[in-house]
TIZATOR-637816 format. One line per field, with one value per residue (C-alpha): residue number from 1; residue in three letters; x, y, z. Coordinates in Angstrom, 1 decimal. Example, Ala and Ser with C-alpha at 12.3 -4.5 7.8 and 13.67 -1.06 7.14 Angstrom:
2
pami <- [1_2]
nudo <- [ALA_SER]
east <- [12.3_13.7]
north <- [-4.5_-1.1]
up <- [7.8_7.1]
***
This chain:
181
pami <- [1_2_3_4_5_6_7_8_9_10_11_12_13_14_15_16_17_18_19_20_21_22_23_24_25_26_27_28_29_30_31_32_33_34_35_36_37_38_39_40_41_42_43_44_45_46_47_48_49_50_51_52_53_54_55_56_57_58_59_60_61_62_63_64_65_66_67_68_69_70_71_72_73_74_75_76_77_78_79_80_81_82_83_84_85_86_87_88_89_90_91_92_93_94_95_96_97_98_99_100_101_102_103_104_105_106_107_108_109_110_111_112_113_114_115_116_117_118_119_120_121_122_123_124_125_126_127_128_129_130_131_132_133_134_135_136_137_138_139_140_141_142_143_144_145_146_147_148_149_150_151_152_153_154_155_156_157_158_159_160_161_162_163_164_165_166_167_168_169_170_171_172_173_174_175_176_177_178_179_180_181]
nudo <- [MET_HIS_PRO_TYR_GLU_MET_GLN_ARG_LEU_ILE_ARG_GLU_ARG_LYS_LYS_GLU_ASN_PHE_LEU_ASP_LEU_LYS_ARG_GLY_SER_LEU_TYR_HIS_ALA_ILE_ALA_ARG_LEU_GLN_ARG_ALA_GLY_LEU_ILE_GLU_PRO_VAL_GLU_THR_THR_ARG_GLU_GLY_ARG_ARG_PRO_GLU_ARG_THR_VAL_TYR_ARG_LEU_THR_GLY_ASP_GLY_GLU_ALA_GLU_LEU_LEU_ALA_TRP_LEU_ARG_GLU_LEU_LEU_ALA_LYS_PRO_VAL_HIS_GLU_PRO_SER_GLN_PHE_PHE_ALA_ALA_VAL_SER_PHE_LEU_ILE_GLN_LEU_PRO_PRO_ALA_ASP_VAL_LEU_GLU_GLN_LEU_SER_ASP_ARG_ALA_ALA_ARG_LEU_GLU_SER_GLU_ILE_ALA_GLY_ILE_ASP_ALA_VAL_LEU_ARG_GLU_MET_VAL_PRO_ARG_ILE_GLY_ARG_LEU_VAL_LEU_LEU_GLU_SER_GLU_TYR_ALA_ARG_THR_MET_ARG_GLN_ALA_GLU_LEU_GLY_TRP_ILE_ARG_SER_LEU_ILE_LYS_GLU_LEU_ARG_ALA_GLY_GLY_LEU_ALA_TRP_ASP_PRO_GLU_SER_LEU_LEU_ARG_LEU_ALA_ALA_SER_ALA_VAL_ALA_GLU_HIS_LYS]
east <- [19.0_16.4_12.6_12.2_14.9_13.2_9.9_11.7_13.4_10.1_8.5_11.6_11.6_7.8_7.2_4.4_1.8_3.0_3.3_0.4_2.2_0.1_1.6_3.4_3.2_6.9_7.8_5.6_7.2_10.7_9.8_8.6_11.8_13.9_12.0_12.5_16.2_16.2_17.5_19.5_20.1_23.5_23.3_20.9_21.3_19.4_19.7_18.5_14.9_14.1_13.2_15.9_16.6_17.8_19.7_19.1_20.9_20.2_21.5_23.0_19.7_17.9_19.9_19.4_15.6_15.5_17.3_15.2_12.0_13.1_14.1_10.7_8.8_10.7_10.5_7.1_4.0_1.1_-2.6_-3.0_-6.7_-8.0_-11.3_-11.4_-11.1_-14.1_-16.1_-15.4_-16.8_-20.1_-20.2_-23.4_-25.4_-25.2_-26.7_-24.2_-24.5_-23.6_-20.7_-19.5_-19.7_-17.8_-15.1_-14.7_-14.2_-11.7_-9.8_-9.6_-8.3_-5.7_-4.5_-4.0_-2.2_0.1_0.9_1.7_4.0_5.7_6.2_7.8_10.1_11.2_12.0_13.5_15.5_18.1_18.4_18.6_18.8_16.5_17.3_15.6_12.5_11.8_8.7_7.3_8.1_6.3_3.3_3.1_3.4_0.6_-1.6_-0.9_-1.9_-5.1_-5.9_-5.4_-7.7_-10.4_-10.2_-10.7_-13.6_-15.2_-14.8_-16.4_-19.3_-20.0_-20.0_-22.4_-19.9_-20.7_-23.8_-25.6_-28.4_-28.4_-31.5_-29.8_-26.8_-29.0_-30.7_-27.2_-26.1_-29.2_-28.9_-25.2_-26.2_-28.9_-26.5_-24.2_-26.9]
north <- [-14.8_-17.3_-16.6_-16.1_-13.5_-11.8_-11.6_-10.3_-7.6_-6.6_-6.2_-4.4_-1.9_-1.4_-2.4_-4.9_-2.2_-1.8_-5.5_-7.9_-10.9_-13.5_-16.1_-18.7_-16.8_-15.8_-19.5_-20.3_-17.4_-18.7_-22.2_-20.7_-18.6_-21.7_-23.8_-21.1_-21.1_-17.5_-18.3_-21.1_-22.4_-21.5_-23.4_-25.0_-24.7_-25.8_-24.2_-26.4_-27.6_-25.0_-26.0_-26.0_-22.6_-22.5_-19.4_-18.4_-16.1_-14.9_-16.8_-15.0_-15.5_-14.2_-11.1_-10.4_-10.9_-8.7_-5.8_-6.0_-6.1_-3.3_-1.1_-1.6_-0.9_2.3_3.6_2.6_4.2_1.8_2.2_0.7_0.4_1.0_0.5_4.2_5.0_2.7_4.4_7.9_6.6_5.9_8.9_10.2_7.2_8.8_12.1_14.9_15.0_11.3_11.8_14.7_12.5_9.6_11.8_13.6_10.2_9.2_12.5_11.8_8.3_9.6_12.2_9.4_7.2_10.1_10.8_7.1_7.0_10.2_8.5_5.5_7.6_9.7_6.4_4.4_6.9_7.5_3.8_2.4_5.4_7.0_4.9_1.7_3.7_5.6_3.6_4.9_8.4_7.7_6.2_9.3_11.6_9.7_9.9_13.6_14.2_12.2_14.1_17.4_16.3_15.1_18.3_20.3_18.1_18.5_22.3_22.2_20.1_22.3_25.4_23.6_23.8_20.3_19.8_16.9_15.8_12.1_12.3_14.7_12.4_9.4_11.5_12.5_8.9_7.7_10.3_9.3_5.7_6.7_8.7_5.7_3.4]
up <- [6.1_7.1_6.8_10.6_10.6_7.6_9.5_12.6_10.6_9.0_12.4_13.9_11.0_11.4_7.8_8.5_7.9_4.3_3.5_3.1_4.7_6.2_8.5_6.4_3.1_3.3_3.5_0.5_-1.4_-0.6_-1.8_-5.1_-5.5_-4.8_-7.3_-9.9_-9.2_-8.0_-4.5_-3.0_0.5_2.0_5.3_7.7_11.4_14.5_18.0_20.8_20.4_17.8_14.2_11.6_10.0_6.4_5.3_1.6_-0.8_-4.3_-7.3_-10.3_-12.1_-9.0_-8.8_-12.5_-12.1_-9.0_-10.6_-13.8_-11.7_-9.5_-12.4_-14.0_-10.8_-10.2_-13.8_-15.0_-13.3_-13.2_-12.3_-8.8_-8.2_-4.7_-2.9_-2.2_-5.9_-6.5_-3.7_-5.1_-8.5_-6.8_-4.4_-5.9_-4.5_-1.1_0.1_0.4_4.2_4.4_2.1_4.3_7.4_5.7_4.3_7.6_9.3_6.6_7.1_10.9_10.2_7.7_10.2_12.8_10.2_9.2_12.9_13.3_10.3_11.6_15.0_13.3_11.2_14.3_16.1_13.3_11.1_13.9_14.5_10.9_8.6_6.1_3.0_4.3_5.3_2.1_1.5_4.8_3.6_0.4_2.2_4.4_1.4_-0.4_2.7_3.1_-0.6_-0.1_3.1_1.3_-1.6_0.9_2.9_-0.3_-1.4_2.1_1.8_-1.7_-0.5_2.5_0.2_-2.1_-5.0_-6.4_-8.4_-6.6_-8.9_-9.5_-11.7_-14.0_-14.3_-15.1_-17.9_-19.3_-19.2_-21.0_-23.7_-24.2_-24.7_-27.1_-29.2_-29.6_-31.0]
***
């Protein structure tokens, strides 16, 4: 298919929230794939005053590369850093009440996001099937797991179950550094 059709399909299937596609980046990626010999043009058409549209397909090398890449991505877990992971690492810099407020806000946003994904799945699965929406299910499951963890952390914070003594942590870190010298 041609790039405009790809973008339309991404929007129709409500996948734009899972892809970081900026305007024009798909065309740039297609040019790179073509230069690498992984795709090739099949035909170029023009309808009325619209710009030309080139339809592409995978080459033999492109298909081999795609399958190898896909197999690796499916089989091999990788560490995918996130901003939230970084924030959790420095949680102690905020007072517990502030952390509770921020985590409660995040929980509410996650609940809203999960509800949005559920709505998309309810609408789209009957139209296009479940198989092409598995990444949406995965995103929902990951968000649900995050929400569960955040709720348990909020509960623990409210119960006073976490030792919140930044000075003690600084002393421990300083003694650990001193031991390694």
